[in-house]
C-alpha positions, 0 to 999 in steps of 0.5 A: 171694617168697612168698605174702602177701609178693609182694601186698603188695610189688605193692600197695605199688608200685601205691599209690606210683603212682596219684595222690592224691585231690583235694580240690576240684578239684585244690586243696589248701585255706587252712586260716586262709581255711577257720577265717574261712570255718566261724568263719560259718555252720559253727560254729553246728552245727559248733563254733568248733573243729569239734567239734559243738553240736548233738546230732544234727552231727557232729564235723568236727575231724581228718576226712580234708580229701579226705572232707568236700570230698566231703561238702560238693560233694555236698550242693551238688549235692544229690546228698546230701540234708539240709535245712540242709546244702544250704541252706549249701553250695549258695552255697560255691565248690570255692575254698571248699569246699577250705579248709572241708575244708583247715581241719577236716583241720588241727584235731588230735584226740586219742583215748582207748581204754578200758581192759578 
């Protein structure tokens, strides 16, 4: 192997043994439980299916589960500040965060690239 090929092989070998990111304290989530939980307070801003209903709220449908879980934990711990999200996330357990993350990640999104 030469140059770039050797580096690519080394990176692939490292990726094979690297630990996978965790959702909520090593817990996968239950998308069905997350869907039920999201139907409550989350849906008023982020929509019933993760497509935001308010202009300032992000779409959560199709987001990476580890990312959603990390953000919810950051809101809960007030490491990330946004008044409404801090209030909503504060009572969430790690299991509930994992379930919400699994629900939003389970939603399939289709993107269309505009023509040139």
